[in-house]
N, C-alpha and C positions, 0 to 999 in steps of 0.2 A: 508611124506609131501604132495605128489601129491593126495593120496586118501583122505586126510582131505579137501583139497581145492575142490576136485571133489564133495565130499559129501556137502559141503557148497554150491557149485554153483548149485547142484541138488535142494537143498532147495530153493535157490533163484528162480530157474526156476519153482518150485511148486508154490511158492508165486505168480510169474508173471501170471501163468496159472489161478490163482483164483481172479486176479485183475479185477475191473470192467472196461469195454471199452464201448465206444459209437458206436452203430450200427444203420444202416438205414434199415427198413424192405423193401424188394424187392417185397413182395406179402403179402396178408392177410394169416394168419396162426392161428389156434385155439390155446388155451393154451395148453402146453405140460407138461405132468406130469412125472417127474423123480423121483427116489427114494428119497423121502423127499424134494423135490424141484419141484416148478411149475415155468414154464417159459412162458411168453406171456400173453394173445393173442397179436398178431402183426398186425398192419394195415399198408398197403402199404404206403410207403413214410414217415412214422413217425419214429422218432428217439427214441432209447431205450438204456438203460445202463444195461449190463449184464456182467457175468464173461467171461473172455477170452476164456476159454476152451469151454464154451457153444456157444459162438459166432463163434468160429472156426468150430464146428460141424454144426451149423445152416447155416454158409456160404457155406460149402461144399454141403449142400443140396439146396442151392439157396434161402433160406429163407430171409437172411439178408446179408449186406456187411458192412465191417469196415469202419468207417469214414476215410477220407483221412489222417488226422493227426495221426491216429492209426497205420499207415502203414510205411514202409521204401521202397524206390524204387531206381533205379539207379540214378536219378537226385539228390535225397537227399544224397546218397552216394558220389556222386562226390563233392558236397559242403562240406561234412564232411571230405573227403579226402584233399580237397584244403585247408580247415582250418588247418587241422593237419599238413600238410607240411609247411604252412605259419607260424605256431606258433613257438615261440623260441624253441630251442633244449631243455631246461629244463622245459618246461611247456606244458602238454597236453591240448587240447581244450576240451570244454565241449561237451559231446555226448548228443544225445536225451536220454530221460527217457527210461530205459529198451532196450537199444541198442542191447545188445548181445542176449537176448531172441528173440527180434523181427527179427534180421538178421538171426538167426538160422531157425526160421519159414519160412522166405521168401525163403531161400535157400532149405529147404525141400519141400516146395510147388512147387518151380520150377522144382526141381528134379523129383517130381511126374508127372508134366505136361510133361516132356520130353518124356515119353513113349507114349503120345497121340499126342504130338507135337513136333517132333524132332528139329524144328527151335528154340525152346526155350532153347536149349543147349548153344547157343551163349550168350543169356541173362544171363543164369545161370553162365557161365564161366567169364563174364564181372563182374557181382556182387561179385562173389566168389573172383576174383582177387582184386577188390577194397577193399573188406573187409579184405582180408589177408594183403594188404599193410597198411591199416589203422591199423591193429592189430600189425604188425612189427614196424611202426613208434611209436606207443605208448609203445610197449614193450621196445624199446630201451630207451625211456624216463624214464620208470618205473625202469628198471635195473640200469640205471645211477644214478637216484636220490635215489634209495634204498642203494647205496654204500656211500652216503654222510651223515654226522652225523645228521644234522637237517633239517626237511622240513617245509615249511610253510603251514599254514592252507588252503591258496589258491590253492597250489599243490594238496593237499589231497581231496579238495572239487571237483576238476576236473576229479577225478577218479570215475569210475562206481564201484558197490559194488563187482563185480567180480575182477576188477583190484586192488581194495583195499585189498582184500584177498591175492592176489599174492604179492603186495607191502609189506604187513606187514610180510608175511612169508619170503620174500627175505631179508627185513631189518633186521629181527632177525638172519637169517642165516648168512648174510654177517657180522654182528657185532659179532656174536659168533665166526665166522672164524677168523676175525681180533684179537680178544681177544685170541684165541688159538695160532695163529702165534706169538703173543708177549710172551706167556707163554712158548712156545717150546724153545726158545732161551737158557734158562737155563738148560734144560734137557740134552744137548749134552756135557756140559762141564764136 
């Protein structure tokens, strides 16, 4: 069960890495030629759309920065956390697009920054704690709803692709388990 979900989640992550994102050039940079791909040239202050994995590498070298709406930060996580806690028990709130891939990358970046700036540990721990609390709140809702017979389309629309994979697997397993419990009754007689 888990390996199938992990494989599918890795596929989703690969798709995310190749999605176009908006960046702003921090400095002028000539065209960069990669294997079968040309990127740039970039003019300082101009906005461009490039694949996430390219943007990530160019950001590390200081050539570009992601636009604000492309990133997740602590204040955004606080809002998401508040909405998730305020939402009724049976309904997860809507998350930003590509929530899980983005938060994984935010945490990975902070973890790397800790080596150079130990004071980043506090920010890392705060964001990680918020993220895990959001995940736990959503997991409770997903598990609870996977055990009920019918789900509304509204519920399913509020799940991310990663959560939908988990929900569908749980729903099948729970229903199979319920069917087995009913069938086992006659075997003991």
